[in-house]
PATORTOR-818921 format. One line per field, with one value per residue: residue number from 1; residue in one letter; x, y, z of N, C-alpha, C, O in turn. Coordinates in steps of 0.02 Angstrom, whole numbers, plus 50000, padded with zeros to 5 digits. Example, Ala and Ser with C-alpha at 12.3 -4.5 7.8 and 13.67 -1.06 7.14 Angstrom:
BEGIN
mido: c(1;2)
loti: c(A;S)
n_px: c(50660;50642)
n_py: c(49716;49888)
n_pz: c(50390;50354)
ca_px: c(50615;50684)
ca_py: c(49775;49947)
ca_pz: c(50390;50357)
c_px: c(50660;50645)
c_py: c(49835;50002)
c_pz: c(50390;50394)
o_px: c(50712;50670)
o_py: c(49834;50057)
o_pz: c(50423;50402)
! end
This chain:
BEGIN
mido: c(1;2;3;4;5;6;7;8;9;10;11;12;13;14;15;16;17;18;19;20;21;22;23;24;25;26;27;28;29;30;31;32;33;34;35;36;37;38;39;40;41;42;43;44;45;46;47;48;49;50;51;52;53;54;55;56;57;58;59;60;61;62;63;64;65;66;67;68;69;70;71;72;73;74;75;76;77;78;79;80;81;82;83;84;85;86;87;88;89;90;91;92;93;94;95;96;97;98;99;100;101;102;103;104;105;106;107;108;109;110;111;112;113;114;115;116;117;118;119;120;121;122;123;124;125;126;127;128)
loti: c(X;X;X;X;X;X;X;X;X;X;X;X;X;X;X;X;X;X;X;X;X;X;X;X;X;X;X;X;X;X;X;X;X;X;X;X;X;X;X;X;X;X;X;X;X;X;X;X;X;X;X;X;X;X;X;X;X;X;X;X;X;X;X;X;X;X;X;X;X;X;X;X;X;X;X;X;X;X;X;X;X;X;X;X;X;X;X;X;X;X;X;X;X;X;X;X;X;X;X;X;X;X;X;X;X;X;X;X;X;X;X;X;X;X;X;X;X;X;X;X;X;X;X;X;X;X;X;X)
n_px: c(50006;50085;50141;50209;50132;50154;50070;50020;49925;49850;49728;49638;49518;49504;49623;49595;49495;49569;49657;49565;49521;49635;49715;49647;49674;49802;49899;50028;50030;50115;50123;50138;50178;50227;50301;50438;50468;50453;50560;50653;50576;50540;50662;50715;50617;50581;50450;50303;50224;50154;50025;49955;49885;49834;49774;49803;49827;49932;50038;50146;50109;50154;50287;50334;50322;50412;50531;50544;50556;50677;50772;50853;50846;50724;50626;50543;50459;50303;50160;50007;49900;49776;49646;49531;49396;49372;49489;49581;49707;49787;49783;49846;49973;50018;50031;50132;50235;50265;50173;50104;49972;49826;49680;49506;49450;49330;49328;49443;49404;49302;49367;49487;49566;49568;49630;49757;49801;49806;49908;50021;50026;50028;49930;49970;49949;49808;49818;49780)
n_py: c(49050;49151;49281;49438;49588;49758;49875;50031;50105;50191;50204;50110;50039;50032;49967;49844;49800;49781;49682;49578;49549;49503;49412;49283;49238;49199;49295;49387;49520;49673;49807;49982;50127;50254;50366;50358;50226;50161;50138;50054;49942;49892;49851;49765;49667;49606;49620;49583;49683;49850;49933;50090;50223;50369;50473;50468;50536;50519;50469;50529;50513;50556;50590;50465;50397;50474;50443;50307;50313;50379;50284;50182;50042;50017;50067;49991;49929;49861;49962;49992;50119;50218;50341;50474;50486;50609;50680;50724;50782;50722;50589;50600;50648;50542;50440;50498;50494;50363;50264;50108;50073;50169;50191;50227;50257;50189;50089;50021;49973;49886;49792;49738;49614;49568;49678;49677;49550;49573;49666;49596;49486;49525;49524;49483;49603;49592;49525;49612)
n_pz: c(50054;50120;50112;50159;50202;50211;50310;50308;50395;50516;50582;50691;50673;50534;50503;50562;50476;50359;50405;50434;50306;50241;50319;50328;50201;50204;50211;50295;50407;50431;50531;50502;50585;50570;50449;50456;50483;50364;50255;50322;50362;50239;50185;50286;50309;50189;50122;50022;49971;49996;50085;50080;50163;50100;50164;50297;50456;50543;50474;50355;50202;50076;50102;50139;50016;49940;50006;49977;49836;49827;49846;49739;49742;49794;49712;49627;49712;49755;49783;49853;49857;49938;49936;49977;49864;49801;49801;49689;49664;49762;49719;49593;49631;49712;49616;49537;49627;49633;49677;49646;49619;49635;49723;49764;49932;49957;49855;49893;50020;49982;49901;49955;49967;49831;49766;49827;49788;49647;49643;49690;49607;49462;49314;49147;49016;48911;48748;48602)
ca_px: c(50032;50141;50171;50202;50108;50161;50007;50029;49858;49851;49661;49634;49460;49520;49675;49560;49461;49622;49680;49513;49516;49697;49743;49620;49703;49871;49946;50052;50030;50162;50095;50183;50145;50254;50338;50507;50476;50442;50615;50682;50534;50542;50727;50728;50568;50566;50379;50281;50193;50134;49962;49969;49828;49857;49740;49819;49854;49993;50090;50151;50113;50196;50357;50350;50333;50474;50586;50550;50581;50746;50817;50844;50830;50654;50580;50494;50420;50231;50125;49936;49881;49706;49630;49462;49387;49371;49555;49617;49778;49820;49790;49897;50039;50036;50056;50195;50286;50282;50123;50089;49900;49790;49608;49467;49442;49274;49349;49490;49366;49262;49406;49554;49601;49579;49679;49823;49819;49825;49972;50074;50026;49998;49914;49994;49897;49779;49838;49723)
ca_py: c(49108;49171;49345;49490;49652;49815;49911;50099;50128;50197;50198;50040;50005;50019;49915;49781;49780;49756;49619;49528;49531;49472;49356;49218;49220;49177;49351;49410;49593;49710;49874;50040;50180;50320;50361;50341;50154;50132;50107;49999;49882;49864;49819;49712;49614;49585;49611;49576;49746;49894;49969;50157;50268;50436;50521;50454;50596;50502;50450;50574;50465;50583;50584;50393;50381;50507;50405;50245;50331;50402;50226;50145;49972;50010;50100;49946;49898;49872;50001;50004;50178;50237;50408;50493;50489;50677;50711;50708;50801;50670;50531;50615;50652;50474;50405;50529;50475;50292;50215;50063;50078;50214;50180;50264;50224;50143;50031;49985;49937;49833;49744;49734;49553;49567;49729;49653;49495;49602;49701;49547;49440;49561;49484;49516;49637;49550;49541;49632)
ca_pz: c(50020;50163;50091;50209;50176;50256;50312;50336;50412;50589;50608;50713;50644;50464;50504;50577;50414;50315;50434;50427;50235;50214;50358;50309;50137;50215;50214;50359;50405;50473;50536;50502;50623;50551;50386;50470;50484;50298;50219;50361;50360;50171;50177;50335;50310;50121;50112;49953;49949;50050;50080;50106;50168;50083;50207;50367;50489;50581;50426;50297;50146;50022;50124;50135;49945;49920;50035;49937;49770;49832;49848;49676;49754;49817;49665;49596;49766;49742;49833;49842;49895;49932;49959;49966;49791;49773;49807;49627;49670;49802;49675;49543;49663;49734;49556;49518;49677;49627;49698;49591;49605;49680;49718;49813;49996;49951;49816;49935;50071;49951;49863;49984;49947;49758;49749;49849;49742;49583;49652;49700;49550;49405;49255;49086;48978;48859;48679;48560)
c_px: c(50094;50178;50158;50182;50119;50097;50018;49961;49856;49781;49648;49574;49472;49574;49643;49524;49511;49645;49629;49505;49576;49722;49714;49647;49776;49922;49966;50054;50082;50139;50150;50146;50172;50294;50411;50520;50476;50505;50646;50642;50532;50606;50734;50679;50554;50492;50362;50253;50177;50066;49973;49906;49853;49827;49756;49852;49920;50052;50090;50163;50157;50270;50378;50364;50398;50535;50598;50580;50654;50796;50805;50824;50757;50603;50528;50451;50345;50196;50053;49916;49806;49695;49556;49453;49389;49439;49598;49691;49817;49832;49847;49966;50063;50064;50124;50252;50296;50232;50104;50016;49870;49716;49572;49462;49385;49293;49397;49452;49329;49304;49477;49593;49617;49632;49750;49846;49842;49894;50030;50082;49995;49987;49942;49937;49873;49802;49777;49729)
c_py: c(49135;49233;49397;49555;49705;49855;49978;50130;50132;50193;50124;50004;49988;49965;49847;49755;49750;49687;49564;49505;49490;49412;49288;49193;49198;49233;49365;49486;49621;49782;49927;50096;50250;50311;50344;50266;50123;50101;50048;49936;49851;49823;49758;49654;49581;49570;49608;49642;49789;49926;50036;50200;50339;50490;50511;50515;50581;50485;50499;50530;50491;50577;50510;50374;50412;50469;50341;50261;50353;50345;50184;50072;49962;50037;50054;49910;49913;49907;50012;50062;50190;50305;50421;50507;50559;50711;50695;50727;50749;50609;50542;50615;50583;50434;50432;50506;50399;50242;50173;50069;50124;50204;50223;50223;50172;50081;49989;49942;49877;49777;49733;49674;49552;49618;49707;49596;49522;49636;49651;49501;49474;49514;49520;49548;49591;49573;49558;49603)
c_pz: c(50056;50138;50145;50174;50229;50253;50348;50345;50488;50621;50626;50683;50570;50459;50515;50515;50365;50340;50422;50354;50212;50254;50339;50242;50143;50216;50286;50355;50453;50473;50537;50537;50608;50487;50397;50470;50414;50267;50257;50358;50290;50163;50223;50329;50243;50111;50037;49926;50010;50033;50114;50104;50156;50128;50281;50399;50525;50536;50369;50236;50090;50040;50120;50062;49920;49945;49995;49869;49771;49832;49785;49687;49773;49766;49635;49649;49756;49800;49810;49888;49886;49963;49947;49891;49762;49773;49746;49629;49709;49759;49626;49574;49686;49674;49535;49564;49680;49654;49637;49569;49657;49669;49771;49877;49992;49912;49857;49985;50042;49921;49890;49958;49873;49737;49768;49804;49675;49587;49654;49639;49490;49346;49194;49049;48922;48790;48638;48491)
o_px: c(50147;50239;50104;50211;50097;50071;50025;49941;49860;49776;49647;49578;49452;49571;49661;49524;49497;49650;49647;49484;49569;49748;49751;49644;49808;49982;49926;50078;50092;50136;50203;50089;50143;50317;50444;50576;50498;50504;50663;50670;50524;50605;50757;50697;50518;50473;50402;50256;50185;50053;49999;49878;49889;49852;49725;49900;49959;50109;50038;50220;50194;50311;50435;50412;50435;50585;50655;50625;50689;50855;50752;50788;50731;50543;50473;50411;50326;50200;50040;49916;49776;49729;49523;49496;49405;49446;49647;49732;49875;49887;49891;50013;50122;50114;50169;50309;50332;50246;50090;50000;49887;49692;49603;49470;49390;49276;49392;49466;49326;49281;49523;49648;49674;49675;49797;49904;49892;49932;50083;50137;49940;50028;49938;49881;49912;49806;49728;49685)
o_py: c(49141;49237;49400;49574;49697;49869;49980;50176;50080;50180;50082;49944;49934;49923;49798;49695;49700;49639;49508;49449;49446;49365;49240;49133;49182;49220;49356;49514;49595;49814;49917;50112;50299;50256;50318;50244;50065;50040;49997;49881;49790;49767;49705;49597;49532;49514;49628;49656;49767;49943;50038;50212;50367;50546;50543;50541;50627;50485;50510;50512;50452;50559;50495;50338;50381;50462;50322;50225;50347;50355;50153;50043;49907;50029;50077;49867;49971;49887;50037;50056;50174;50324;50385;50536;50567;50766;50657;50693;50734;50580;50499;50585;50567;50399;50393;50500;50375;50183;50200;50070;50120;50207;50251;50161;50118;50025;49927;49883;49823;49720;49721;49681;49537;49603;49718;49594;49499;49634;49662;49481;49455;49472;49581;49523;49556;49633;49522;49615)
o_pz: c(50027;50142;50174;50124;50286;50198;50409;50308;50521;50681;50582;50669;50547;50415;50483;50502;50333;50301;50402;50341;50169;50224;50334;50227;50093;50220;50332;50305;50508;50421;50568;50519;50630;50471;50351;50459;50406;50253;50226;50351;50284;50138;50201;50343;50242;50093;49995;49866;50068;49976;50170;50051;50198;50129;50324;50371;50535;50558;50337;50220;50059;49998;50100;50049;49882;49909;49981;49846;49720;49818;49779;49646;49770;49776;49620;49632;49748;49858;49756;49949;49835;50010;49910;49860;49703;49746;49751;49600;49692;49761;49618;49547;49681;49681;49519;49543;49723;49655;49584;49509;49716;49612;49816;49877;50020;49932;49857;49993;50073;49917;49851;49930;49853;49695;49730;49783;49647;49538;49624;49622;49469;49330;49190;49051;48890;48776;48639;48449)
! end
C-alpha cells in the first residue's frame, strides 16, 4: 500500500493502537504533535489522509481544520476525525470545518483500518 497517514493523536497509548492497526496493512504513519505542524506536513509529505483527535488537549483540532480549510489546495484533503460520542457540537463543527468523516472514539478504536481504507479509497454510492 505504502500510503502515509498523518496522525494527530498525542496520547501515546492511543497512538500505539493506531500504529498497531495500520502498520501491518502497509501504512506509514507520521505523527503530529501540534496544530502548527499540520499544514507543513500535509504539503511536504504528500500524505494520503490525516487522523485527527478532536479531544486532544495538546492539539487544537479546530484550529488545525481551520488552517487546512484556509488553503484552497488543501480543502479536499481527506480527514478522519473522532470525538467522544456525546459531543454533538464538536462533531457538527468538525464537519463544518471540513473533516471528511467524523466518528465516535469507540467506533474509531474498533474500526481504525476500515475507516482509513474507506477514507483513502471511497466507494461510489450504490445506484438505486
